[in-house]
C-alpha positions in Angstrom: -10.0 -48.8 204.9 -7.1 -47.3 202.9 -4.5 -48.9 205.2 -6.1 -52.4 204.9 -7.3 -52.6 201.3 -6.6 -49.7 199.0 -3.0 -49.1 199.8 -2.0 -52.6 198.7 -4.2 -52.4 195.6 -2.4 -49.1 194.6 1.0 -50.8 195.3 0.2 -53.7 192.9 -1.1 -51.4 190.2 1.7 -48.9 190.5 4.5 -51.5 190.6 3.1 -53.3 187.5 2.7 -50.0 185.7 6.3 -48.9 186.5 7.9 -52.2 185.6 6.0 -52.3 182.3 6.6 -48.7 181.4 10.3 -48.7 182.3 11.3 -52.3 181.3 13.8 -50.6 178.8 15.4 -48.8 181.7 15.8 -52.0 183.7 17.5 -53.6 180.7 19.9 -50.6 180.1 20.9 -50.4 183.8 21.4 -54.2 184.1 23.7 -54.2 181.1 25.7 -51.3 182.4 26.0 -52.8 185.8 27.2 -56.1 184.3 29.8 -54.3 182.1 31.1 -51.8 184.7 30.7 -53.7 188.0 30.5 -57.4 187.1 28.0 -60.0 188.3 25.8 -60.7 190.0 23.8 -57.7 188.7 21.5 -57.6 191.7 22.4 -57.0 195.3 20.2 -59.0 197.6 20.0 -58.6 201.3 17.7 -59.8 204.1 15.6 -57.0 205.6 12.8 -57.0 208.1 9.3 -56.1 206.7 5.8 -56.1 208.0 5.6 -57.6 211.5 9.4 -58.1 211.4 9.1 -60.9 208.7 12.4 -61.2 206.9 12.5 -60.9 203.1 15.1 -60.5 200.4 15.4 -56.9 199.2 16.6 -56.3 195.6 18.8 -53.5 194.4 21.2 -53.0 191.5 24.7 -53.5 192.7 26.8 -50.3 193.1 30.1 -51.7 194.3 32.8 -53.9 193.0 34.3 -57.0 194.8 37.8 -55.5 195.2 39.8 -57.2 197.9 43.0 -56.6 199.8 46.1 -58.8 199.6 44.6 -61.0 202.3 41.4 -61.6 200.4 39.2 -59.3 202.5 36.8 -56.9 200.9 38.0 -53.3 200.8 36.0 -50.6 202.6 32.7 -49.6 200.9 34.2 -46.2 199.9 37.0 -48.0 198.0 34.6 -50.3 196.2 32.0 -47.7 195.3 32.7 -46.6 191.8 31.7 -43.3 190.0 29.0 -45.3 188.2 27.8 -46.7 191.5 27.6 -43.2 193.0 25.6 -42.1 190.0 23.1 -45.0 190.5 22.7 -44.1 194.2 22.4 -40.4 193.6 19.7 -40.9 191.0 18.1 -43.7 193.0 18.3 -46.0 190.0 19.8 -48.7 192.2 16.4 -48.8 194.0 14.2 -49.6 191.0 14.4 -53.4 191.5 12.5 -52.9 194.7 9.3 -52.5 192.6 9.5 -56.3 192.3 9.5 -56.4 196.1 6.4 -54.3 196.1 4.7 -56.6 193.6 5.5 -59.6 195.8 4.1 -57.9 198.8 7.3 -57.5 200.7 7.3 -53.7 200.4 5.1 -50.7 199.6 5.6 -47.6 197.6 5.6 -45.5 200.8 6.6 -46.6 204.2 9.6 -46.6 206.6 12.8 -47.7 204.8 13.7 -51.3 205.6 16.8 -51.4 207.8 19.3 -54.2 208.6 18.2 -57.3 210.3 20.9 -56.9 212.9 19.2 -53.8 214.2 16.0 -55.7 215.4 17.3 -56.3 218.9 18.1 -52.6 219.4 14.7 -50.9 218.9 12.6 -49.6 221.7 8.9 -50.7 221.8 7.9 -47.4 220.2 10.5 -47.6 217.5 9.4 -51.2 216.7 6.1 -49.7 215.5 7.8 -49.0 212.2 7.2 -52.7 211.4 3.4 -52.3 211.8 3.3 -51.4 208.1 5.2 -52.6 205.0 8.5 -50.9 204.4 8.7 -48.5 201.5 10.9 -47.4 198.6 10.4 -43.9 200.1 9.1 -42.6 203.3 8.3 -39.6 205.6 11.8 -39.6 206.9 13.3 -39.7 203.4 11.5 -36.5 202.3 12.4 -34.7 205.5 16.1 -35.0 205.4 17.1 -38.5 204.3 20.8 -39.0 205.0 21.1 -35.9 207.1 18.8 -37.0 209.9 19.9 -38.5 213.2 18.7 -41.9 214.1 16.2 -40.4 216.6 14.9 -38.1 214.0 14.4 -40.9 211.4 12.5 -43.0 213.9 10.4 -40.0 214.9 9.3 -39.5 211.3 8.7 -43.3 210.9 6.4 -43.5 213.9 4.7 -40.3 212.9 4.0 -41.9 209.5 2.7 -45.1 211.0 0.3 -43.2 213.4 -1.0 -40.9 210.6 -1.0 -43.2 207.5 -3.5 -42.0 204.9 -3.9 -41.7 201.2 -3.2 -37.9 201.3 0.0 -38.4 203.3 1.2 -41.1 200.9 0.4 -38.8 197.9 2.3 -36.0 199.5 5.4 -38.2 200.1 5.3 -39.4 196.5 5.2 -35.8 195.2 8.0 -34.8 197.5 10.1 -37.8 196.6 9.8 -37.1 192.9 10.9 -33.5 193.5 13.9 -34.6 195.5 15.0 -37.2 193.0 14.8 -34.7 190.2 16.7 -32.1 192.2 19.0 -34.8 193.7 18.6 -33.3 197.2 19.7 -34.7 200.6 22.2 -37.1 199.0 25.3 -38.3 200.9 28.8 -37.4 199.5 29.6 -41.1 200.0 32.8 -40.3 201.9 33.8 -42.9 204.5 34.4 -40.2 207.2 30.8 -39.0 206.7 29.3 -42.4 206.7 26.6 -42.8 209.3 27.4 -45.1 212.2 25.5 -48.4 212.2 22.4 -48.2 214.5 23.4 -51.2 216.6 26.8 -49.6 217.4 25.2 -46.2 217.9 22.8 -47.6 220.5 25.5 -49.5 222.3 27.6 -46.4 222.5 24.7 -44.5 224.1 23.7 -47.3 226.3 20.1 -47.0 225.4 19.1 -50.5 224.6 18.0 -53.8 226.0 18.4 -57.0 224.0 14.8 -57.9 223.8 12.2 -58.7 221.1 9.0 -56.8 221.2 
């Protein structure tokens, strides 16, 4: 009952409440992003959601558009500014996703939406993460976030899908708030410590079959 009806109702109420309560914060961050990083203010990217349906995920941009002499974008680490790092470390770049929740693309809690290009690389078990709406935070994020291996992240994602309940969601919300306040499990944003893309990781390990499930 919670999975089918009440979870979505809570998402709608919570997203409306957050957007209304923190409309001033959206305005301040938007102005600062425009002044410090330029336009567009929002970063939009296709991500797979419930049942692998593709949607546009919104975030505040955290990087500049700096390019090399040949007109190619510089590496992420060179375009990520101090202000951008602050937005990421405080998760302020994520707050536009509450509009995704309101639209029904996402949920407060669920597996984080990954890149579309990863879809061909999941095992049948890993693909279960798409049996629920993706979330702003999830079971993997409160159990290590950027310091988990890909296998560990998927293990927590599937564990969440199989045990989804109001109490588990409430636990994740409380743990998420604690981690945001303490700024725990945050990457140092250095290029050498950047996690390898999942598609490349799976190809390197030879553990994939190009197949839709």
